[in-house]
Structures are given as C-alpha cells and as structure tokens.
C-alpha positions as CSV (number, residue, x, y, z in Angstrom):
1,X,6.3,170.9,255.8
2,X,6.8,174.5,256.7
3,X,7.6,177.5,254.5
4,X,8.7,181.0,255.5
5,X,9.2,184.6,254.4
6,X,11.0,187.4,256.1
7,X,10.0,191.0,256.3
8,X,12.1,193.9,257.7
9,X,10.4,197.2,258.4
10,X,11.9,200.5,259.5
11,X,10.0,203.5,260.7
12,X,6.3,204.3,261.0
13,X,3.6,202.9,258.8
14,X,3.2,205.9,256.5
15,X,6.8,207.1,256.3
16,X,8.7,203.9,256.9
17,X,9.7,201.2,254.4
18,X,10.7,197.6,254.4
19,X,12.1,194.7,252.4
20,X,10.7,191.2,251.9
21,X,12.3,187.9,250.9
22,X,11.3,184.2,250.8
23,X,12.8,181.0,251.8
24,X,13.3,179.9,248.2
25,X,14.7,183.3,247.2
26,X,12.2,183.3,244.3
27,X,11.2,186.5,245.9
28,X,14.2,188.3,247.2
29,X,14.8,191.8,248.6
30,X,11.5,193.2,247.4
31,X,10.5,196.7,248.6
32,X,7.5,197.3,250.9
33,X,6.0,200.7,251.6
34,X,2.8,202.4,252.5
35,X,2.6,203.8,249.0
36,X,2.9,200.3,247.5
37,X,0.1,199.0,249.7
38,X,-2.4,201.9,249.8
39,X,-1.7,204.5,247.1
40,X,0.0,203.0,244.0
41,X,-2.9,201.6,242.0
42,X,-0.5,200.6,239.2
43,X,1.4,198.3,241.6
44,X,4.9,199.6,240.6
45,X,6.1,201.0,243.9
46,X,6.8,197.5,245.4
47,X,4.9,194.6,246.7
48,X,2.3,194.3,249.5
49,X,0.6,191.6,251.5
50,X,-2.5,191.6,249.4
51,X,-0.5,191.1,246.2
52,X,1.3,188.2,247.8
53,X,-2.0,186.6,249.0
54,X,-3.3,187.0,245.4
55,X,-0.1,185.2,244.1
56,X,-0.6,182.4,246.6
57,X,-4.3,182.0,245.7
58,X,-3.8,182.1,242.0
59,X,-1.0,179.5,242.1
60,X,-2.7,177.3,244.6
61,X,-5.9,176.9,242.6
62,X,-4.0,176.3,239.4
63,X,-1.9,173.6,240.9
64,X,-5.0,172.0,242.6
65,X,-7.0,172.0,239.4
66,X,-4.0,170.6,237.4
67,X,-3.8,167.7,239.8
68,X,-7.6,167.0,239.6
69,X,-7.6,167.2,235.8
70,X,-4.7,164.8,235.6
71,X,-6.4,162.3,238.0
72,X,-9.5,162.6,235.8
73,X,-7.4,161.5,232.8
74,X,-7.8,164.9,231.1
75,X,-4.6,166.8,231.9
76,X,-4.7,170.5,231.1
77,X,-2.7,171.8,228.1
78,X,-2.7,175.2,229.8
79,X,-4.3,176.8,232.8
80,X,-4.2,180.6,233.4
81,X,-5.4,181.7,236.8
82,X,-5.7,185.2,238.3
83,X,-6.7,186.2,241.9
84,X,-7.8,189.7,242.7
85,X,-7.8,190.6,246.4
86,X,-10.1,193.4,247.5
87,X,-8.8,195.5,250.4
88,X,-11.2,198.1,251.8
89,X,-11.6,200.3,254.8
90,X,-13.1,198.4,257.7
91,X,-15.9,199.7,259.9
92,X,-14.3,201.1,263.0
93,X,-11.0,201.9,261.3
94,X,-8.2,200.2,259.6
95,X,-8.6,197.9,256.6
96,X,-9.8,194.5,255.8
97,X,-9.6,192.0,253.0
98,X,-13.1,191.4,251.8
99,X,-12.8,189.0,248.9
100,X,-10.7,187.1,246.4
101,X,-12.0,187.0,242.9
102,X,-10.6,184.1,240.9
103,X,-10.5,183.7,237.2
104,X,-9.5,180.4,235.7
105,X,-9.1,180.0,231.9
106,X,-8.2,176.6,230.7
107,X,-7.4,174.6,227.6
108,X,-8.2,171.0,228.4
109,X,-8.5,168.5,225.5
110,X,-11.2,165.8,226.0
111,X,-13.2,167.7,228.6
112,X,-16.4,169.6,228.2
113,X,-16.5,173.2,229.5
114,X,-19.2,172.5,232.0
115,X,-17.2,169.7,233.6
116,X,-14.2,172.1,233.6
117,X,-16.2,174.6,235.6
118,X,-17.4,172.0,238.1
119,X,-13.8,170.8,238.6
120,X,-12.5,174.3,238.9
121,X,-15.1,175.0,241.7
122,X,-14.0,171.8,243.5
123,X,-10.4,173.0,243.2
124,X,-11.4,176.4,244.6
125,X,-12.9,174.8,247.6
126,X,-10.1,172.3,248.3
127,X,-7.0,174.3,247.6
128,X,-5.2,175.1,251.0
129,X,-5.1,178.8,250.3
130,X,-8.9,178.9,249.8
131,X,-9.3,177.1,253.1
132,X,-7.0,179.6,254.8
133,X,-9.1,182.5,253.3
134,X,-12.4,181.0,254.4
135,X,-13.4,184.2,256.3
136,X,-13.7,186.1,253.0
137,X,-15.9,185.8,249.9
138,X,-14.2,183.7,247.2
139,X,-15.7,183.8,243.8
140,X,-14.6,182.0,240.6
141,X,-15.1,182.6,236.9
142,X,-14.0,179.4,235.1
143,X,-14.1,179.0,231.4
144,X,-12.3,177.7,228.3
145,X,-10.2,180.2,226.4
C-alpha cells in the first residue's frame, strides 16, 4: 500500500509560496509558506510539514490504540489524541524536529486507568508513525478524561 501527497513551490524559501494536496483530497490545495512554517505561532497562515507530521502521529496512535482496546474486549467510547511537534534551530544551521509530545485522553468502560496507560504506551511504540519518527524523542501523557 502506498499513499502520496503533492507539493508545488514557487520562489525562494522566504519569499516564495506553495500549495499542498493529498491523494484522498481530504487535504486539498492548502497554502504553504515560510511564514506558516516559521513565523505564525497561531497557525493561521497555512499548513507546514510539522503540522502534517503532528496530524499523522495523533491519528496513528489513536487508531492503533483503538485496535488494541477492541482486541482486549474493552473498546473505547472515545479517544482524543494530540501530537505536538517541536521544531528548533539545529546546531550548525537550519532546523530540526526534536520531539513529538503525545496526549491521549480516553473514555474506556471496563478498563482501569493504569491498564489504559500501559496500552497507550504500547500503541505509541507500535504505531507506524512512531516507528518512522524513532530518531526523535516521543513522550506520552495518557489518562482518562
């Protein structure tokens, strides 16, 4: 199985701009810009690679944990996940992604919170996006809410 996304960029990094779309068209014709990536802390100027990695990580762990809970006979009523990607200046210039901080809040009837935390940690380690991000620090705060 292969999935793809397309990016078109015109101009230099700081003054240029681009557009992004995905195979499914769930994300279509989104703006990309230097400002959206490095200057707009509110995240309203368009998307950026780090936001897309965060979306992939949050959705991957939620799906992985949902599967594990169902296999355990304790399907989740709700799972809320958030991933926060930390992009920082790199030594020697440029930037680097240093970490992904995950938050998982669940409502799982018939499961103790401690077991939920253990399963969430297993999901964190086994989701394909976590595996792809193995070069960075990945932390998880899992709890009932």
